[in-house]
C-alpha positions in Angstrom: 49.3 -39.6 12.3 46.8 -37.8 10.2 46.7 -40.5 7.6 45.4 -43.2 9.9 42.8 -41.0 11.6 41.2 -39.4 8.5 40.6 -40.0 4.9 39.5 -37.8 2.0 36.8 -38.1 -0.7 37.2 -36.1 -3.9 33.8 -34.7 -4.9 32.7 -33.1 -8.2 30.3 -30.5 -7.1 30.1 -26.9 -8.1 28.8 -24.6 -5.4 29.2 -20.8 -5.5 27.6 -18.4 -3.1 27.1 -14.6 -3.1 29.8 -12.4 -1.7 29.6 -12.3 2.1 28.5 -15.9 2.4 30.3 -19.2 2.9 29.7 -22.9 2.5 29.6 -25.0 5.7 30.2 -28.7 5.4 29.5 -31.1 8.3 28.4 -34.6 9.2 24.9 -35.4 7.9 22.3 -35.7 10.8 21.6 -39.4 9.8 25.0 -40.3 11.4 23.5 -39.6 14.8 20.7 -42.2 14.4 22.6 -44.8 12.4 22.7 -48.1 14.3 25.0 -49.8 11.8 28.1 -47.5 12.2 28.5 -47.3 8.4 27.6 -43.6 8.0 30.7 -41.5 7.2 31.7 -38.8 9.7 32.5 -35.6 7.8 35.0 -33.2 9.5 33.3 -29.8 9.7 34.7 -27.1 7.4 33.8 -23.6 6.1 34.7 -22.7 2.5 35.0 -19.0 2.6 36.3 -18.3 -0.9 35.0 -20.1 -4.0 37.4 -21.1 -6.7 36.7 -23.2 -9.9 38.4 -26.4 -8.9 37.6 -29.9 -7.6 37.6 -30.0 -3.8 37.7 -32.8 -1.4 35.9 -33.6 1.9 37.7 -35.0 4.9 36.2 -37.8 7.0 37.1 -39.3 10.3 38.3 -42.9 9.8 35.9 -45.6 11.1 36.7 -47.5 14.3 38.6 -50.7 14.0 36.3 -53.4 12.5 33.8 -50.8 11.1 33.5 -49.7 7.5 31.9 -46.5 6.1 29.6 -47.1 3.2 28.8 -44.6 0.5 25.5 -45.8 -0.9 24.0 -44.3 -4.1 21.1 -41.9 -3.2 22.0 -41.7 0.5 23.4 -38.4 1.8 26.9 -38.5 3.3 27.3 -34.9 4.5 25.3 -31.8 5.1 26.0 -28.4 3.3 24.5 -25.2 4.6 25.1 -21.6 3.5 26.2 -19.2 6.3 27.3 -15.7 6.6 31.0 -15.5 6.0 31.9 -13.5 9.1 29.1 -13.3 11.6 29.6 -10.7 14.3 28.0 -12.2 17.5 27.7 -10.6 20.9 27.9 -13.1 23.6 25.8 -12.1 26.6 
């Protein structure tokens, strides 16, 4: 069931990139060094088309007995700007 494995967080953040670029959302690197297990695990996503509305972020639910904590001033996801459709040649 999707509802038990993931949860969403509504975020008020306006991001708009130039044509040809997209916004990539993913887990913040501090997750990988967190010994407490409280850092939220963002599900990676690429926002290809900007629209003026509130959007939400999807997180993987914590393991049984753990709790994700959103602390003021601490990052909970990473956002990078990428080319919308990169043409890569695999060699």
